[in-house]
PDB file of N, CA, C and O in Angstrom:
ATOM      1  N   MET A   1      20.835 -21.810 -12.979  1.00  0.00           N
ATOM      2  CA  MET A   1      19.639 -21.104 -13.350  1.00  0.00           C
ATOM      3  C   MET A   1      18.831 -20.669 -12.151  1.00  0.00           C
ATOM      4  O   MET A   1      18.002 -19.764 -12.250  1.00  0.00           O
ATOM      5  N   GLY A   2      19.066 -21.310 -11.010  1.00  0.00           N
ATOM      6  CA  GLY A   2      18.325 -20.961  -9.804  1.00  0.00           C
ATOM      7  C   GLY A   2      18.607 -19.540  -9.355  1.00  0.00           C
ATOM      8  O   GLY A   2      17.688 -18.836  -8.936  1.00  0.00           O
ATOM      9  N   ALA A   3      19.867 -19.097  -9.434  1.00  0.00           N
ATOM     10  CA  ALA A   3      20.229 -17.747  -9.030  1.00  0.00           C
ATOM     11  C   ALA A   3      19.547 -16.730  -9.928  1.00  0.00           C
ATOM     12  O   ALA A   3      19.063 -15.708  -9.441  1.00  0.00           O
ATOM     13  N   THR A   4      19.499 -16.985 -11.207  1.00  0.00           N
ATOM     14  CA  THR A   4      18.854 -16.079 -12.135  1.00  0.00           C
ATOM     15  C   THR A   4      17.362 -16.019 -11.860  1.00  0.00           C
ATOM     16  O   THR A   4      16.776 -14.936 -11.864  1.00  0.00           O
ATOM     17  N   ALA A   5      16.744 -17.153 -11.624  1.00  0.00           N
ATOM     18  CA  ALA A   5      15.303 -17.198 -11.317  1.00  0.00           C
ATOM     19  C   ALA A   5      15.026 -16.425 -10.030  1.00  0.00           C
ATOM     20  O   ALA A   5      14.041 -15.691  -9.951  1.00  0.00           O
ATOM     21  N   ALA A   6      15.883 -16.582  -9.027  1.00  0.00           N
ATOM     22  CA  ALA A   6      15.682 -15.850  -7.783  1.00  0.00           C
ATOM     23  C   ALA A   6      15.828 -14.340  -7.991  1.00  0.00           C
ATOM     24  O   ALA A   6      15.065 -13.556  -7.425  1.00  0.00           O
ATOM     25  N   TRP A   7      16.798 -13.940  -8.795  1.00  0.00           N
ATOM     26  CA  TRP A   7      16.965 -12.527  -9.079  1.00  0.00           C
ATOM     27  C   TRP A   7      15.764 -11.980  -9.863  1.00  0.00           C
ATOM     28  O   TRP A   7      15.300 -10.874  -9.584  1.00  0.00           O
ATOM     29  N   ASN A   8      15.271 -12.723 -10.814  1.00  0.00           N
ATOM     30  CA  ASN A   8      14.101 -12.287 -11.564  1.00  0.00           C
ATOM     31  C   ASN A   8      12.881 -12.150 -10.677  1.00  0.00           C
ATOM     32  O   ASN A   8      12.089 -11.220 -10.834  1.00  0.00           O
ATOM     33  N   LEU A   9      12.727 -13.096  -9.727  1.00  0.00           N
ATOM     34  CA  LEU A   9      11.627 -13.017  -8.773  1.00  0.00           C
ATOM     35  C   LEU A   9      11.726 -11.754  -7.905  1.00  0.00           C
ATOM     36  O   LEU A   9      10.736 -11.061  -7.673  1.00  0.00           O
ATOM     37  N   ARG A  10      12.931 -11.479  -7.439  1.00  0.00           N
ATOM     38  CA  ARG A  10      13.147 -10.291  -6.637  1.00  0.00           C
ATOM     39  C   ARG A  10      12.785  -9.009  -7.414  1.00  0.00           C
ATOM     40  O   ARG A  10      12.149  -8.103  -6.875  1.00  0.00           O
ATOM     41  N   CYS A  11      13.188  -8.957  -8.641  1.00  0.00           N
ATOM     42  CA  CYS A  11      12.871  -7.764  -9.489  1.00  0.00           C
ATOM     43  C   CYS A  11      11.369  -7.670  -9.732  1.00  0.00           C
ATOM     44  O   CYS A  11      10.798  -6.579  -9.730  1.00  0.00           O
ATOM     45  N   THR A  12      10.733  -8.826  -9.940  1.00  0.00           N
ATOM     46  CA  THR A  12       9.284  -8.854 -10.168  1.00  0.00           C
ATOM     47  C   THR A  12       8.512  -8.391  -8.933  1.00  0.00           C
ATOM     48  O   THR A  12       7.537  -7.647  -9.042  1.00  0.00           O
ATOM     49  N   VAL A  13       8.953  -8.836  -7.769  1.00  0.00           N
ATOM     50  CA  VAL A  13       8.289  -8.429  -6.529  1.00  0.00           C
ATOM     51  C   VAL A  13       8.447  -6.920  -6.326  1.00  0.00           C
ATOM     52  O   VAL A  13       7.508  -6.255  -5.889  1.00  0.00           O
ATOM     53  N   ARG A  14       9.607  -6.384  -6.635  1.00  0.00           N
ATOM     54  CA  ARG A  14       9.827  -4.942  -6.514  1.00  0.00           C
ATOM     55  C   ARG A  14       8.868  -4.179  -7.445  1.00  0.00           C
ATOM     56  O   ARG A  14       8.239  -3.209  -7.022  1.00  0.00           O
ATOM     57  N   ARG A  15       8.760  -4.600  -8.672  1.00  0.00           N
ATOM     58  CA  ARG A  15       7.877  -3.914  -9.634  1.00  0.00           C
ATOM     59  C   ARG A  15       6.422  -4.074  -9.212  1.00  0.00           C
ATOM     60  O   ARG A  15       5.640  -3.130  -9.332  1.00  0.00           O
ATOM     61  N   LEU A  16       6.052  -5.231  -8.731  1.00  0.00           N
ATOM     62  CA  LEU A  16       4.665  -5.445  -8.261  1.00  0.00           C
ATOM     63  C   LEU A  16       4.356  -4.519  -7.112  1.00  0.00           C
ATOM     64  O   LEU A  16       3.271  -3.939  -7.068  1.00  0.00           O
ATOM     65  N   SER A  17       5.276  -4.364  -6.181  1.00  0.00           N
ATOM     66  CA  SER A  17       5.032  -3.461  -5.045  1.00  0.00           C
ATOM     67  C   SER A  17       4.869  -2.016  -5.509  1.00  0.00           C
ATOM     68  O   SER A  17       4.099  -1.261  -4.915  1.00  0.00           O
ATOM     69  N   GLU A  18       5.583  -1.625  -6.561  1.00  0.00           N
ATOM     70  CA  GLU A  18       5.430  -0.277  -7.095  1.00  0.00           C
ATOM     71  C   GLU A  18       4.084  -0.090  -7.746  1.00  0.00           C
ATOM     72  O   GLU A  18       3.468   0.965  -7.591  1.00  0.00           O
ATOM     73  N   VAL A  19       3.606  -1.093  -8.476  1.00  0.00           N
ATOM     74  CA  VAL A  19       2.296  -0.998  -9.090  1.00  0.00           C
ATOM     75  C   VAL A  19       1.209  -0.958  -8.006  1.00  0.00           C
ATOM     76  O   VAL A  19       0.281  -0.155  -8.094  1.00  0.00           O
ATOM     77  N   LEU A  20       1.318  -1.814  -6.993  1.00  0.00           N
ATOM     78  CA  LEU A  20       0.353  -1.847  -5.904  1.00  0.00           C
ATOM     79  C   LEU A  20       0.362  -0.540  -5.119  1.00  0.00           C
ATOM     80  O   LEU A  20      -0.689  -0.103  -4.648  1.00  0.00           O
ATOM     81  N   ALA A  21       1.518   0.090  -4.969  1.00  0.00           N
ATOM     82  CA  ALA A  21       1.587   1.380  -4.282  1.00  0.00           C
ATOM     83  C   ALA A  21       0.777   2.441  -5.040  1.00  0.00           C
ATOM     84  O   ALA A  21       0.056   3.235  -4.436  1.00  0.00           O
ATOM     85  N   CYS A  22       0.909   2.440  -6.364  1.00  0.00           N
ATOM     86  CA  CYS A  22       0.119   3.378  -7.177  1.00  0.00           C
ATOM     87  C   CYS A  22      -1.378   3.135  -7.016  1.00  0.00           C
ATOM     88  O   CYS A  22      -2.159   4.064  -6.816  1.00  0.00           O
ATOM     89  N   GLU A  23      -1.748   1.888  -7.108  1.00  0.00           N
ATOM     90  CA  GLU A  23      -3.161   1.536  -6.960  1.00  0.00           C
ATOM     91  C   GLU A  23      -3.680   1.883  -5.568  1.00  0.00           C
ATOM     92  O   GLU A  23      -4.803   2.368  -5.430  1.00  0.00           O
ATOM     93  N   LEU A  24      -2.883   1.643  -4.551  1.00  0.00           N
ATOM     94  CA  LEU A  24      -3.272   1.923  -3.180  1.00  0.00           C
ATOM     95  C   LEU A  24      -3.442   3.412  -2.936  1.00  0.00           C
ATOM     96  O   LEU A  24      -4.390   3.819  -2.264  1.00  0.00           O
ATOM     97  N   LEU A  25      -2.562   4.215  -3.456  1.00  0.00           N
ATOM     98  CA  LEU A  25      -2.674   5.668  -3.298  1.00  0.00           C
ATOM     99  C   LEU A  25      -3.948   6.180  -3.979  1.00  0.00           C
ATOM    100  O   LEU A  25      -4.675   6.980  -3.391  1.00  0.00           O
ATOM    101  N   ILE A  26      -4.223   5.745  -5.176  1.00  0.00           N
ATOM    102  CA  ILE A  26      -5.424   6.203  -5.889  1.00  0.00           C
ATOM    103  C   ILE A  26      -6.689   5.657  -5.217  1.00  0.00           C
ATOM    104  O   ILE A  26      -7.682   6.375  -5.105  1.00  0.00           O
ATOM    105  N   ALA A  27      -6.665   4.417  -4.776  1.00  0.00           N
ATOM    106  CA  ALA A  27      -7.844   3.863  -4.077  1.00  0.00           C
ATOM    107  C   ALA A  27      -8.106   4.610  -2.781  1.00  0.00           C
ATOM    108  O   ALA A  27      -9.261   4.865  -2.440  1.00  0.00           O
ATOM    109  N   SER A  28      -7.051   4.966  -2.052  1.00  0.00           N
ATOM    110  CA  SER A  28      -7.224   5.717  -0.819  1.00  0.00           C
ATOM    111  C   SER A  28      -7.846   7.065  -1.087  1.00  0.00           C
ATOM    112  O   SER A  28      -8.712   7.521  -0.340  1.00  0.00           O
ATOM    113  N   GLU A  29      -7.412   7.691  -2.135  1.00  0.00           N
ATOM    114  CA  GLU A  29      -7.998   8.988  -2.521  1.00  0.00           C
ATOM    115  C   GLU A  29      -9.464   8.839  -2.917  1.00  0.00           C
ATOM    116  O   GLU A  29     -10.299   9.658  -2.532  1.00  0.00           O
ATOM    117  N   ALA A  30      -9.776   7.813  -3.675  1.00  0.00           N
ATOM    118  CA  ALA A  30     -11.160   7.615  -4.130  1.00  0.00           C
ATOM    119  C   ALA A  30     -12.079   7.313  -2.953  1.00  0.00           C
ATOM    120  O   ALA A  30     -13.227   7.757  -2.944  1.00  0.00           O
ATOM    121  N   LEU A  31     -11.599   6.568  -1.962  1.00  0.00           N
ATOM    122  CA  LEU A  31     -12.446   6.212  -0.817  1.00  0.00           C
ATOM    123  C   LEU A  31     -12.757   7.428   0.058  1.00  0.00           C
ATOM    124  O   LEU A  31     -13.700   7.397   0.849  1.00  0.00           O
ATOM    125  N   GLU A  32     -11.972   8.492  -0.078  1.00  0.00           N
ATOM    126  CA  GLU A  32     -12.274   9.741   0.669  1.00  0.00           C
ATOM    127  C   GLU A  32     -13.603  10.318   0.220  1.00  0.00           C
ATOM    128  O   GLU A  32     -14.255  11.036   0.979  1.00  0.00           O
ATOM    129  N   TYR A  33     -14.018  10.009  -1.023  1.00  0.00           N
ATOM    130  CA  TYR A  33     -15.243  10.560  -1.576  1.00  0.00           C
ATOM    131  C   TYR A  33     -16.394   9.526  -1.650  1.00  0.00           C
ATOM    132  O   TYR A  33     -17.449   9.810  -2.217  1.00  0.00           O
ATOM    133  N   ALA A  34     -16.182   8.355  -1.086  1.00  0.00           N
ATOM    134  CA  ALA A  34     -17.203   7.300  -1.138  1.00  0.00           C
ATOM    135  C   ALA A  34     -18.375   7.648  -0.221  1.00  0.00           C
ATOM    136  O   ALA A  34     -18.219   8.257   0.838  1.00  0.00           O
ATOM    137  N   ALA A  35     -19.541   7.236  -0.675  1.00  0.00           N
ATOM    138  CA  ALA A  35     -20.746   7.539   0.082  1.00  0.00           C
ATOM    139  C   ALA A  35     -20.887   6.614   1.319  1.00  0.00           C
ATOM    140  O   ALA A  35     -21.501   7.006   2.312  1.00  0.00           O
ATOM    141  N   HIS A  36     -20.339   5.437   1.260  1.00  0.00           N
ATOM    142  CA  HIS A  36     -20.462   4.467   2.344  1.00  0.00           C
ATOM    143  C   HIS A  36     -19.143   4.292   3.052  1.00  0.00           C
ATOM    144  O   HIS A  36     -18.078   4.528   2.481  1.00  0.00           O
ATOM    145  N   ASP A  37     -19.220   3.871   4.319  1.00  0.00           N
ATOM    146  CA  ASP A  37     -18.002   3.633   5.085  1.00  0.00           C
ATOM    147  C   ASP A  37     -17.353   2.323   4.631  1.00  0.00           C
ATOM    148  O   ASP A  37     -18.031   1.379   4.226  1.00  0.00           O
ATOM    149  N   SER A  38     -16.050   2.296   4.708  1.00  0.00           N
ATOM    150  CA  SER A  38     -15.291   1.083   4.403  1.00  0.00           C
ATOM    151  C   SER A  38     -15.208   0.201   5.664  1.00  0.00           C
ATOM    152  O   SER A  38     -15.570   0.624   6.762  1.00  0.00           O
ATOM    153  N   SER A  39     -14.731  -1.008   5.474  1.00  0.00           N
ATOM    154  CA  SER A  39     -14.537  -1.905   6.603  1.00  0.00           C
ATOM    155  C   SER A  39     -13.423  -1.369   7.496  1.00  0.00           C
ATOM    156  O   SER A  39     -12.606  -0.564   7.051  1.00  0.00           O
ATOM    157  N   PRO A  40     -13.385  -1.810   8.752  1.00  0.00           N
ATOM    158  CA  PRO A  40     -12.313  -1.384   9.642  1.00  0.00           C
ATOM    159  C   PRO A  40     -10.921  -1.706   9.103  1.00  0.00           C
ATOM    160  O   PRO A  40      -9.979  -0.948   9.336  1.00  0.00           O
ATOM    161  N   TYR A  41     -10.783  -2.804   8.396  1.00  0.00           N
ATOM    162  CA  TYR A  41      -9.481  -3.181   7.821  1.00  0.00           C
ATOM    163  C   TYR A  41      -9.048  -2.178   6.760  1.00  0.00           C
ATOM    164  O   TYR A  41      -7.891  -1.761   6.726  1.00  0.00           O
ATOM    165  N   VAL A  42      -9.987  -1.793   5.891  1.00  0.00           N
ATOM    166  CA  VAL A  42      -9.673  -0.857   4.850  1.00  0.00           C
ATOM    167  C   VAL A  42      -9.381   0.515   5.474  1.00  0.00           C
ATOM    168  O   VAL A  42      -8.457   1.201   5.038  1.00  0.00           O
ATOM    169  N   ARG A  43     -10.135   0.911   6.457  1.00  0.00           N
ATOM    170  CA  ARG A  43      -9.863   2.219   7.125  1.00  0.00           C
ATOM    171  C   ARG A  43      -8.466   2.205   7.751  1.00  0.00           C
ATOM    172  O   ARG A  43      -7.754   3.207   7.688  1.00  0.00           O
ATOM    173  N   SER A  44      -8.074   1.096   8.346  1.00  0.00           N
ATOM    174  CA  SER A  44      -6.729   0.998   8.929  1.00  0.00           C
ATOM    175  C   SER A  44      -5.660   1.092   7.868  1.00  0.00           C
ATOM    176  O   SER A  44      -4.632   1.740   8.063  1.00  0.00           O
ATOM    177  N   LEU A  45      -5.903   0.441   6.736  1.00  0.00           N
ATOM    178  CA  LEU A  45      -4.944   0.519   5.631  1.00  0.00           C
ATOM    179  C   LEU A  45      -4.803   1.933   5.120  1.00  0.00           C
ATOM    180  O   LEU A  45      -3.695   2.396   4.853  1.00  0.00           O
ATOM    181  N   ILE A  46      -5.925   2.624   4.984  1.00  0.00           N
ATOM    182  CA  ILE A  46      -5.875   4.011   4.502  1.00  0.00           C
ATOM    183  C   ILE A  46      -5.156   4.910   5.521  1.00  0.00           C
ATOM    184  O   ILE A  46      -4.445   5.835   5.129  1.00  0.00           O
ATOM    185  N   GLN A  47      -5.333   4.647   6.806  1.00  0.00           N
ATOM    186  CA  GLN A  47      -4.565   5.383   7.799  1.00  0.00           C
ATOM    187  C   GLN A  47      -3.093   5.171   7.635  1.00  0.00           C
ATOM    188  O   GLN A  47      -2.321   6.120   7.777  1.00  0.00           O
ATOM    189  N   ARG A  48      -2.661   3.947   7.338  1.00  0.00           N
ATOM    190  CA  ARG A  48      -1.233   3.684   7.071  1.00  0.00           C
ATOM    191  C   ARG A  48      -0.765   4.452   5.864  1.00  0.00           C
ATOM    192  O   ARG A  48       0.328   5.018   5.869  1.00  0.00           O
ATOM    193  N   VAL A  49      -1.590   4.479   4.814  1.00  0.00           N
ATOM    194  CA  VAL A  49      -1.197   5.198   3.582  1.00  0.00           C
ATOM    195  C   VAL A  49      -1.074   6.686   3.897  1.00  0.00           C
ATOM    196  O   VAL A  49      -0.144   7.342   3.427  1.00  0.00           O
ATOM    197  N   ARG A  50      -1.980   7.212   4.667  1.00  0.00           N
ATOM    198  CA  ARG A  50      -1.963   8.646   4.966  1.00  0.00           C
ATOM    199  C   ARG A  50      -0.783   9.051   5.868  1.00  0.00           C
ATOM    200  O   ARG A  50      -0.457  10.236   5.944  1.00  0.00           O
ATOM    201  N   THR A  51      -0.151   8.109   6.537  1.00  0.00           N
ATOM    202  CA  THR A  51       1.062   8.441   7.275  1.00  0.00           C
ATOM    203  C   THR A  51       2.232   8.703   6.328  1.00  0.00           C
ATOM    204  O   THR A  51       3.198   9.381   6.680  1.00  0.00           O
ATOM    205  N   VAL A  52       2.122   8.150   5.119  1.00  0.00           N
ATOM    206  CA  VAL A  52       3.152   8.361   4.103  1.00  0.00           C
ATOM    207  C   VAL A  52       2.785   9.432   3.130  1.00  0.00           C
ATOM    208  O   VAL A  52       3.640  10.228   2.742  1.00  0.00           O
ATOM    209  N   SER A  53       1.525   9.486   2.712  1.00  0.00           N
ATOM    210  CA  SER A  53       1.086  10.409   1.678  1.00  0.00           C
ATOM    211  C   SER A  53      -0.239  11.042   2.078  1.00  0.00           C
ATOM    212  O   SER A  53      -1.230  10.346   2.301  1.00  0.00           O
ATOM    213  N   GLY A  54      -0.246  12.340   2.164  1.00  0.00           N
ATOM    214  CA  GLY A  54      -1.464  13.068   2.475  1.00  0.00           C
ATOM    215  C   GLY A  54      -2.432  13.061   1.313  1.00  0.00           C
ATOM    216  O   GLY A  54      -2.088  12.587   0.230  1.00  0.00           O
ATOM    217  N   PRO A  55      -3.632  13.574   1.510  1.00  0.00           N
ATOM    218  CA  PRO A  55      -4.607  13.662   0.427  1.00  0.00           C
ATOM    219  C   PRO A  55      -4.049  14.426  -0.746  1.00  0.00           C
ATOM    220  O   PRO A  55      -3.272  15.366  -0.576  1.00  0.00           O
ATOM    221  N   LEU A  56      -4.449  14.019  -1.950  1.00  0.00           N
ATOM    222  CA  LEU A  56      -3.967  14.670  -3.145  1.00  0.00           C
ATOM    223  C   LEU A  56      -4.741  16.001  -3.314  1.00  0.00           C
ATOM    224  O   LEU A  56      -5.953  16.020  -3.526  1.00  0.00           O
ATOM    225  N   ALA A  57      -4.012  17.060  -3.212  1.00  0.00           N
ATOM    226  CA  ALA A  57      -4.581  18.403  -3.382  1.00  0.00           C
ATOM    227  C   ALA A  57      -3.697  19.173  -4.345  1.00  0.00           C
ATOM    228  O   ALA A  57      -2.561  19.509  -4.013  1.00  0.00           O
ATOM    229  N   GLY A  58      -4.198  19.449  -5.511  1.00  0.00           N
ATOM    230  CA  GLY A  58      -3.383  20.130  -6.467  1.00  0.00           C
ATOM    231  C   GLY A  58      -2.457  19.209  -7.194  1.00  0.00           C
ATOM    232  O   GLY A  58      -2.530  17.989  -7.045  1.00  0.00           O
ATOM    233  N   ASP A  59      -1.590  19.782  -7.976  1.00  0.00           N
ATOM    234  CA  ASP A  59      -0.648  19.018  -8.769  1.00  0.00           C
ATOM    235  C   ASP A  59       0.696  18.958  -8.061  1.00  0.00           C
ATOM    236  O   ASP A  59       1.294  19.993  -7.767  1.00  0.00           O
ATOM    237  N   ARG A  60       1.175  17.733  -7.785  1.00  0.00           N
ATOM    238  CA  ARG A  60       2.462  17.561  -7.107  1.00  0.00           C
ATOM    239  C   ARG A  60       3.058  16.234  -7.494  1.00  0.00           C
ATOM    240  O   ARG A  60       2.347  15.326  -7.926  1.00  0.00           O
ATOM    241  N   SER A  61       4.332  16.118  -7.346  1.00  0.00           N
ATOM    242  CA  SER A  61       5.005  14.837  -7.592  1.00  0.00           C
ATOM    243  C   SER A  61       4.757  13.914  -6.413  1.00  0.00           C
ATOM    244  O   SER A  61       4.873  14.319  -5.256  1.00  0.00           O
ATOM    245  N   THR A  62       4.420  12.692  -6.710  1.00  0.00           N
ATOM    246  CA  THR A  62       4.212  11.705  -5.661  1.00  0.00           C
ATOM    247  C   THR A  62       5.227  10.566  -5.745  1.00  0.00           C
ATOM    248  O   THR A  62       5.040   9.523  -5.119  1.00  0.00           O
ATOM    249  N   SER A  63       6.286  10.757  -6.503  1.00  0.00           N
ATOM    250  CA  SER A  63       7.204   9.655  -6.704  1.00  0.00           C
ATOM    251  C   SER A  63       7.896   9.185  -5.422  1.00  0.00           C
ATOM    252  O   SER A  63       8.040   7.983  -5.200  1.00  0.00           O
ATOM    253  N   ALA A  64       8.318  10.115  -4.590  1.00  0.00           N
ATOM    254  CA  ALA A  64       8.953   9.743  -3.323  1.00  0.00           C
ATOM    255  C   ALA A  64       7.968   9.035  -2.407  1.00  0.00           C
ATOM    256  O   ALA A  64       8.325   8.077  -1.722  1.00  0.00           O
ATOM    257  N   GLU A  65       6.721   9.512  -2.400  1.00  0.00           N
ATOM    258  CA  GLU A  65       5.688   8.858  -1.570  1.00  0.00           C
ATOM    259  C   GLU A  65       5.401   7.458  -2.093  1.00  0.00           C
ATOM    260  O   GLU A  65       5.247   6.520  -1.311  1.00  0.00           O
ATOM    261  N   LEU A  66       5.330   7.313  -3.408  1.00  0.00           N
ATOM    262  CA  LEU A  66       5.062   5.987  -3.977  1.00  0.00           C
ATOM    263  C   LEU A  66       6.213   5.046  -3.694  1.00  0.00           C
ATOM    264  O   LEU A  66       5.977   3.869  -3.420  1.00  0.00           O
ATOM    265  N   LYS A  67       7.409   5.502  -3.748  1.00  0.00           N
ATOM    266  CA  LYS A  67       8.568   4.640  -3.413  1.00  0.00           C
ATOM    267  C   LYS A  67       8.488   4.197  -1.965  1.00  0.00           C
ATOM    268  O   LYS A  67       8.770   3.041  -1.651  1.00  0.00           O
ATOM    269  N   GLN A  68       8.107   5.107  -1.080  1.00  0.00           N
ATOM    270  CA  GLN A  68       7.990   4.757   0.349  1.00  0.00           C
ATOM    271  C   GLN A  68       6.849   3.773   0.572  1.00  0.00           C
ATOM    272  O   GLN A  68       6.975   2.820   1.340  1.00  0.00           O
ATOM    273  N   LEU A  69       5.743   4.014  -0.105  1.00  0.00           N
ATOM    274  CA  LEU A  69       4.605   3.067  -0.010  1.00  0.00           C
ATOM    275  C   LEU A  69       5.018   1.679  -0.491  1.00  0.00           C
ATOM    276  O   LEU A  69       4.695   0.677   0.147  1.00  0.00           O
ATOM    277  N   ALA A  70       5.733   1.620  -1.618  1.00  0.00           N
ATOM    278  CA  ALA A  70       6.173   0.310  -2.144  1.00  0.00           C
ATOM    279  C   ALA A  70       7.121  -0.367  -1.137  1.00  0.00           C
ATOM    280  O   ALA A  70       7.053  -1.581  -0.948  1.00  0.00           O
ATOM    281  N   ASP A  71       7.992   0.403  -0.501  1.00  0.00           N
ATOM    282  CA  ASP A  71       8.899  -0.174   0.508  1.00  0.00           C
ATOM    283  C   ASP A  71       8.090  -0.736   1.676  1.00  0.00           C
ATOM    284  O   ASP A  71       8.380  -1.822   2.177  1.00  0.00           O
ATOM    285  N   GLU A  72       7.065   0.021   2.108  1.00  0.00           N
ATOM    286  CA  GLU A  72       6.239  -0.422   3.228  1.00  0.00           C
ATOM    287  C   GLU A  72       5.482  -1.707   2.874  1.00  0.00           C
ATOM    288  O   GLU A  72       5.349  -2.614   3.696  1.00  0.00           O
ATOM    289  N   LEU A  73       4.988  -1.762   1.625  1.00  0.00           N
ATOM    290  CA  LEU A  73       4.266  -2.976   1.222  1.00  0.00           C
ATOM    291  C   LEU A  73       5.200  -4.174   1.189  1.00  0.00           C
ATOM    292  O   LEU A  73       4.812  -5.258   1.627  1.00  0.00           O
ATOM    293  N   ARG A  74       6.409  -4.017   0.688  1.00  0.00           N
ATOM    294  CA  ARG A  74       7.381  -5.120   0.642  1.00  0.00           C
ATOM    295  C   ARG A  74       7.800  -5.531   2.039  1.00  0.00           C
ATOM    296  O   ARG A  74       8.061  -6.708   2.285  1.00  0.00           O
ATOM    297  N   ASN A  75       7.868  -4.586   2.950  1.00  0.00           N
ATOM    298  CA  ASN A  75       8.287  -4.866   4.323  1.00  0.00           C
ATOM    299  C   ASN A  75       7.292  -5.800   5.002  1.00  0.00           C
ATOM    300  O   ASN A  75       7.694  -6.711   5.725  1.00  0.00           O
ATOM    301  N   GLY A  76       5.994  -5.583   4.776  1.00  0.00           N
ATOM    302  CA  GLY A  76       4.978  -6.467   5.310  1.00  0.00           C
ATOM    303  C   GLY A  76       4.516  -6.164   6.737  1.00  0.00           C
ATOM    304  O   GLY A  76       3.696  -6.901   7.285  1.00  0.00           O
ATOM    305  N   GLY A  77       5.026  -5.102   7.340  1.00  0.00           N
ATOM    306  CA  GLY A  77       4.640  -4.767   8.690  1.00  0.00           C
ATOM    307  C   GLY A  77       3.218  -4.236   8.836  1.00  0.00           C
ATOM    308  O   GLY A  77       2.609  -4.334   9.901  1.00  0.00           O
ATOM    309  N   TRP A  78       2.702  -3.674   7.750  1.00  0.00           N
ATOM    310  CA  TRP A  78       1.382  -3.102   7.818  1.00  0.00           C
ATOM    311  C   TRP A  78       0.311  -4.158   8.109  1.00  0.00           C
ATOM    312  O   TRP A  78      -0.621  -3.892   8.868  1.00  0.00           O
ATOM    313  N   LEU A  79       0.426  -5.317   7.533  1.00  0.00           N
ATOM    314  CA  LEU A  79      -0.584  -6.377   7.748  1.00  0.00           C
ATOM    315  C   LEU A  79      -0.650  -6.733   9.212  1.00  0.00           C
ATOM    316  O   LEU A  79      -1.741  -6.872   9.765  1.00  0.00           O
ATOM    317  N   ALA A  80       0.490  -6.884   9.851  1.00  0.00           N
ATOM    318  CA  ALA A  80       0.505  -7.224  11.276  1.00  0.00           C
ATOM    319  C   ALA A  80      -0.149  -6.123  12.099  1.00  0.00           C
ATOM    320  O   ALA A  80      -0.884  -6.407  13.046  1.00  0.00           O
ATOM    321  N   ARG A  81       0.106  -4.901  11.754  1.00  0.00           N
ATOM    322  CA  ARG A  81      -0.474  -3.794  12.507  1.00  0.00           C
ATOM    323  C   ARG A  81      -2.002  -3.703  12.295  1.00  0.00           C
ATOM    324  O   ARG A  81      -2.755  -3.475  13.242  1.00  0.00           O
ATOM    325  N   ILE A  82      -2.436  -3.882  11.052  1.00  0.00           N
ATOM    326  CA  ILE A  82      -3.877  -3.843  10.764  1.00  0.00           C
ATOM    327  C   ILE A  82      -4.572  -4.973  11.480  1.00  0.00           C
ATOM    328  O   ILE A  82      -5.655  -4.770  12.028  1.00  0.00           O
ATOM    329  N   GLU A  83      -3.992  -6.156  11.497  1.00  0.00           N
ATOM    330  CA  GLU A  83      -4.630  -7.286  12.211  1.00  0.00           C
ATOM    331  C   GLU A  83      -4.575  -7.074  13.723  1.00  0.00           C
ATOM    332  O   GLU A  83      -5.470  -7.535  14.431  1.00  0.00           O
ATOM    333  N   ALA A  84      -3.577  -6.409  14.225  1.00  0.00           N
ATOM    334  CA  ALA A  84      -3.522  -6.135  15.679  1.00  0.00           C
ATOM    335  C   ALA A  84      -4.607  -5.141  16.059  1.00  0.00           C
ATOM    336  O   ALA A  84      -5.140  -5.210  17.167  1.00  0.00           O
ATOM    337  N   GLU A  85      -4.943  -4.227  15.176  1.00  0.00           N
ATOM    338  CA  GLU A  85      -5.969  -3.240  15.471  1.00  0.00           C
ATOM    339  C   GLU A  85      -7.387  -3.779  15.293  1.00  0.00           C
ATOM    340  O   GLU A  85      -8.308  -3.362  15.994  1.00  0.00           O
ATOM    341  N   ASN A  86      -7.557  -4.725  14.337  1.00  0.00           N
ATOM    342  CA  ASN A  86      -8.917  -5.137  13.948  1.00  0.00           C
ATOM    343  C   ASN A  86      -9.204  -6.612  14.069  1.00  0.00           C
ATOM    344  O   ASN A  86     -10.332  -7.032  13.814  1.00  0.00           O
ATOM    345  N   GLY A  87      -8.242  -7.406  14.443  1.00  0.00           N
ATOM    346  CA  GLY A  87      -8.436  -8.866  14.455  1.00  0.00           C
ATOM    347  C   GLY A  87      -7.875  -9.501  13.205  1.00  0.00           C
ATOM    348  O   GLY A  87      -7.653  -8.838  12.192  1.00  0.00           O
ATOM    349  N   ARG A  88      -7.652 -10.793  13.296  1.00  0.00           N
ATOM    350  CA  ARG A  88      -6.982 -11.522  12.219  1.00  0.00           C
ATOM    351  C   ARG A  88      -7.901 -11.609  10.986  1.00  0.00           C
ATOM    352  O   ARG A  88      -9.097 -11.881  11.096  1.00  0.00           O
ATOM    353  N   LEU A  89      -7.304 -11.369   9.820  1.00  0.00           N
ATOM    354  CA  LEU A  89      -8.022 -11.549   8.556  1.00  0.00           C
ATOM    355  C   LEU A  89      -8.160 -13.030   8.271  1.00  0.00           C
ATOM    356  O   LEU A  89      -7.271 -13.810   8.613  1.00  0.00           O
ATOM    357  N   SER A  90      -9.254 -13.430   7.655  1.00  0.00           N
ATOM    358  CA  SER A  90      -9.398 -14.833   7.306  1.00  0.00           C
ATOM    359  C   SER A  90      -8.486 -15.134   6.115  1.00  0.00           C
ATOM    360  O   SER A  90      -8.285 -14.299   5.233  1.00  0.00           O
ATOM    361  N   ARG A  91      -7.956 -16.320   6.120  1.00  0.00           N
ATOM    362  CA  ARG A  91      -7.037 -16.728   5.036  1.00  0.00           C
ATOM    363  C   ARG A  91      -7.540 -17.981   4.387  1.00  0.00           C
ATOM    364  O   ARG A  91      -6.914 -18.489   3.456  1.00  0.00           O
TER     365      ARG A  91
END
């Protein structure tokens, strides 16, 4: 049963990264119109998102961009880069 549980966890993590990629893309777009500045950590995260997906202008498919964002989130390299730019996040 351990192999099945590990496989289910892997599938769940993949789906979670896809949901988070959608949320991250929409949040990045919304923050473009915010009246106040975001924290340096959030600005760094948005810069990472914008390297994959530009601002939403008009109607277009974002599925390839969302897949790439999900891959980047699963990879985990963005956190290290954001902390290198802004200092370690508290845990």
